[in-house]
Phi, psi and omega in degrees: 000318179297322180296319180296316179295316179298315178297319179297316179295318177297319178298314179297316179299317178299314181297314180294318179297317179297318179297317182294319182286340180253022186301321178227100180248095181286352180293348174294343174256073186287147179298142182104345177295152175274167176300322180295320178298315180294318179298321177297315180297316182288327175294322178296333178271358186061032178266128181259133180285150180281155177292147179293150176239171181292348180288345182274137175265107182250135173227182177297329184259342186242124180225147176235133175245130181249143179228155173286131182303323182291343176273326179279325183245060181303135177087355179251105184297339179303327187267006176291122181078018180241096179299149176240118178260137175241122183255134181241134171241127184051046177061031180232125178294120184235346184206141172235131183234131179245137180232148170206131175274135180233131175284151177306137179096337177276152182275142172299144183241323182297333179300323180295318177297313182300317180292329178290333181268315189254354178108145182288137174268114184273334182254058178294147177297147180302331181295342177294332186261002182285168180299320173244083190287158169210147182195159174205134171202172185225156169239142175249101181276179182289329181234004185207162173248130183239130176238148178236133178226141172234112192239128175282120182249018174093326179233016180159198183234145170254126174255125187226132172238129178241126179243115182242141178290132173281333185284349184242032181298331178296323179290320176299316181296313180300317180294319179295317179296320180294320180294323180278354180078025180275000000 
């Protein structure tokens, strides 16, 4: 009987640990997916996209879909109040952007998620630890470039993570040239 209880407790602990560590896995939205593919995935998750704002740069070839972080990353409190933008160029997912507003005195949270996924940054700039912090660094992943920014905006901080596909640099270049009128 004790063995059954012990095995049951170990199983439950394993399940809870696995769930916690996989609380927000954005890799389910792999680069190269179409808007329709992402919409199918998010509908299956019951995630509703946010209305577009004037901050989005939309063209015939470039579209951004925004979601509430808590709907995409259910069960991960880090993403509460952190919108997730997915940018498509020529109907191809090429960028994921995470935002979070932080009041002065509160600790950054998205950095912990990023370091758990992309690796801990041991040589953070000293400005990251100041009372009114600011910071910037990058990770170079196997298929993506990831940047982290902590920006003082005068009444708090913006924490921003941008994940861009390395495999779709041709689409970024084409979009940039079109935007510049080349």
